Backbone as CSV, one residue per row, in Angstrom:
resi,resn,N_x,N_y,N_z,CA_x,CA_y,CA_z,C_x,C_y,C_z
1,MET,0.864,-1.405,-0.075,-0.382,-0.305,0.067,1.054,1.149,-0.116
2,LEU,0.706,2.075,-1.028,1.637,3.396,-0.813,1.021,4.264,0.125
3,PRO,1.973,5.052,0.396,1.597,6.174,1.386,0.798,7.403,0.534
4,ASN,-0.382,8.211,1.240,-1.043,9.004,0.756,-0.405,9.810,-0.111
5,LYS,0.911,10.508,0.232,1.194,11.683,-0.412,1.686,11.264,-1.848
6,THR,2.132,10.081,-2.043,2.686,9.504,-3.145,1.265,9.445,-4.150
7,LYS,0.039,8.958,-3.825,-1.093,8.820,-4.644,-1.689,10.011,-5.161
8,SER,-1.756,11.148,-3.793,-2.589,12.391,-4.559,-1.506,13.222,-5.323
9,ARG,-2.246,14.373,-5.571,-1.257,15.234,-6.166,-0.878,16.589,-5.347
10,THR,-1.372,16.384,-3.673,-1.083,17.391,-2.816,0.379,17.949,-3.234
11,TYR,1.422,16.723,-3.339,2.632,17.238,-3.439,3.098,16.850,-5.009
12,ARG,4.214,17.176,-5.250,4.660,17.639,-6.442,5.712,16.697,-6.831
13,ARG,5.787,15.827,-8.012,6.654,14.853,-8.216,8.007,15.527,-8.793
14,VAL,9.217,15.208,-8.360,10.585,15.875,-8.678,11.093,14.684,-9.083
15,LYS,11.678,14.608,-10.526,12.798,13.742,-10.819,14.263,14.404,-10.382
16,VAL,14.870,13.138,-9.589,16.408,13.621,-8.870,17.401,12.623,-9.434
17,LYS,17.924,13.056,-9.868,19.377,12.161,-10.197,20.290,11.670,-9.290
18,ILE,20.352,10.523,-9.520,21.412,10.227,-7.960,22.190,9.071,-8.615
19,SER,23.233,8.475,-7.791,24.047,7.721,-8.066,23.775,6.347,-9.105
20,LYS,22.445,5.700,-8.617,21.989,4.550,-8.831,21.046,5.119,-10.201
21,GLY,20.782,6.309,-10.578,19.829,6.120,-11.546,19.041,7.463,-11.506
22,VAL,17.673,7.564,-11.067,16.664,8.565,-11.316,15.753,8.002,-10.309
23,THR,15.497,8.802,-9.097,14.441,8.815,-8.208,13.392,9.591,-8.118
24,THR,12.353,9.484,-7.556,11.126,10.651,-7.275,11.171,11.152,-5.878
25,HIS,11.275,12.250,-5.836,11.142,13.054,-4.425,9.901,14.022,-4.630
26,TYR,9.271,13.846,-3.677,7.867,14.373,-3.310,7.841,16.023,-2.327
27,LYS,7.508,16.815,-3.157,7.509,18.231,-2.421,6.313,18.991,-2.198
28,LYS,6.307,19.711,-1.305,5.186,20.585,-1.300,4.840,21.656,-2.321
29,ARG,3.699,21.831,-2.886,3.737,22.782,-3.970,3.734,24.250,-3.681
30,LYS,4.189,25.200,-4.346,4.341,26.686,-4.184,2.809,27.306,-4.105
31,PRO,2.558,28.525,-3.214,1.530,29.231,-3.249,1.527,29.810,-4.436
32,ALA,0.545,30.294,-4.700,-0.201,31.149,-6.086,0.862,32.563,-5.907
33,LYS,0.703,32.824,-7.180,1.410,34.207,-7.063,0.578,35.505,-6.464
34,ALA,1.262,36.476,-5.747,0.630,37.271,-5.089,-0.141,38.119,-6.114
35,LYS,-1.463,38.793,-5.762,-1.962,39.630,-6.764,-2.646,40.790,-6.135
36,CYS,-2.722,41.943,-6.894,-3.085,43.417,-6.850,-4.445,43.525,-6.299
37,ALA,-4.626,44.064,-4.864,-5.711,44.308,-4.300,-6.926,45.084,-5.359
38,GLY,-6.200,45.779,-6.043,-6.884,46.724,-6.601,-7.672,46.175,-8.107
39,CYS,-6.506,45.707,-8.816,-6.899,45.048,-10.502,-6.756,43.822,-10.467
40,GLY,-5.881,43.061,-9.282,-6.143,41.471,-9.675,-4.739,41.383,-10.697
41,LYS,-3.764,42.184,-11.022,-2.942,41.732,-11.841,-1.817,41.236,-10.795
42,GLN,-0.705,40.393,-11.297,0.528,39.895,-10.427,1.195,40.843,-9.922
43,LEU,1.515,40.672,-8.837,2.684,41.550,-8.234,3.986,41.142,-8.614
44,ALA,4.569,42.144,-9.224,6.126,42.214,-9.265,7.089,42.415,-7.738
45,GLY,8.310,41.670,-7.788,8.884,41.633,-6.541,8.337,41.223,-5.287
46,VAL,7.113,40.485,-5.447,6.951,39.419,-4.301,7.289,38.229,-4.405
47,PRO,7.688,37.492,-3.670,8.344,36.122,-4.399,7.408,34.947,-4.069
48,ARG,7.084,33.989,-4.520,6.186,33.054,-4.387,6.584,31.703,-3.813
49,GLU,6.719,31.682,-2.438,7.260,31.029,-1.432,6.361,30.539,-0.596
50,ARG,6.712,29.386,0.160,6.156,28.976,1.269,6.071,29.209,2.645
51,PRO,4.897,29.562,3.469,5.186,30.639,4.505,6.528,30.119,5.255
52,ILE,6.944,29.027,5.398,8.287,29.066,6.607,9.088,29.480,5.874
53,LYS,9.585,29.560,4.383,10.722,30.137,3.810,10.425,31.588,3.793
54,MET,9.172,32.309,3.735,8.841,33.516,3.936,9.253,34.208,5.353
55,GLN,9.348,33.214,6.571,9.823,33.578,7.457,11.078,34.115,7.655
56,ASN,11.799,33.272,7.121,13.212,33.031,7.210,13.759,34.316,6.234
57,MET,12.938,34.687,5.121,13.352,35.719,4.675,13.390,37.293,5.041
58,PRO,14.403,38.249,4.672,14.566,39.383,5.298,13.228,40.305,5.009
59,LYS,12.991,41.045,5.515,11.431,41.812,5.191,11.534,42.554,3.578
60,THR,12.542,43.190,3.392,13.050,44.029,1.815,12.813,43.121,1.029
61,ALA,12.856,41.784,1.278,13.136,40.504,0.013,11.270,40.266,-0.084
62,LYS,10.634,40.245,0.558,9.186,39.788,0.691,8.364,40.698,-0.070
63,ARG,8.787,42.062,-0.043,7.775,43.085,-0.880,8.702,44.383,-1.302
64,PRO,8.088,45.146,-2.369,8.839,46.326,-2.802,8.735,47.370,-1.815
65,GLU,9.952,48.316,-1.630,10.017,49.081,-0.761,9.349,50.334,-1.179
66,ARG,8.235,50.672,-1.175,7.544,51.539,-1.611,5.964,51.842,-0.959
67,PRO,5.168,52.748,-0.940,4.105,52.756,-0.509,3.236,51.700,-1.005
68,TYR,2.241,50.936,-0.597,1.616,49.987,-0.762,2.239,48.707,-1.766
69,GLY,3.193,48.703,-1.114,4.462,47.610,-1.804,4.059,46.189,-1.379
70,GLY,3.637,45.334,-2.201,3.031,43.843,-1.860,1.699,44.126,-1.854
71,PHE,0.948,45.268,-2.105,-0.438,44.914,-1.684,-0.877,45.537,-3.049
72,LEU,-0.477,46.662,-3.848,-1.221,47.501,-4.914,0.058,47.048,-5.600
73,CYS,-0.382,46.921,-7.126,0.588,46.785,-8.349,1.276,48.422,-8.414
74,THR,2.037,48.794,-9.462,2.810,50.049,-9.480,1.292,51.257,-10.021
75,VAL,0.608,50.559,-11.136,-0.355,51.458,-11.401,-1.501,51.831,-10.465
76,CYS,-1.931,50.964,-9.827,-2.715,51.447,-8.746,-2.396,52.049,-7.510
77,SER,-0.926,51.730,-7.283,-0.639,52.496,-6.353,-0.207,53.979,-6.588
78,ARG,0.245,54.337,-7.860,0.110,55.526,-8.488,-0.980,56.595,-8.480
79,LYS,-2.083,55.664,-8.850,-3.422,56.164,-8.879,-3.862,56.542,-7.394
80,LYS,-3.742,55.652,-6.272,-3.975,55.836,-5.036,-3.305,57.209,-4.683
81,ILE,-2.188,56.766,-4.539,-1.321,58.383,-4.575,-1.857,59.652,-5.005
82,VAL,-1.992,59.470,-6.289,-2.422,60.947,-7.004,-3.994,61.209,-6.535
83,ALA,-4.500,60.502,-5.973,-6.207,60.598,-5.493,-5.813,61.241,-4.139
84,GLU,-4.589,60.674,-3.332,-4.892,61.141,-2.308,-4.214,62.698,-2.118
85,VAL,-3.237,63.073,-2.952,-2.748,64.282,-3.089,-3.655,65.557,-3.594
86,ARG,-4.727,64.955,-4.192,-5.552,65.710,-4.698,-6.720,66.218,-4.001
87,LYS,-6.755,65.591,-2.938,-8.073,65.608,-2.113,-7.849,67.179,-1.218
């Protein structure tokens, strides 16, 4: 009887070359790409990593260093900043 992780597609299958030939390793899948809260476009500069790996990353590597970085895309953040200034 195979373990559950080998039968289901919860884990992705990675072919790994070893000295005896090729074997299959099972790794957890990466989460979806971060999306803009305004338009839904994929965010640039935000890594697509598992939470445990994100915890060990420095804060500057997790999201861009600008207002609304990691939350809004550049177009939406520019529109929001201009709208705030015009008030």
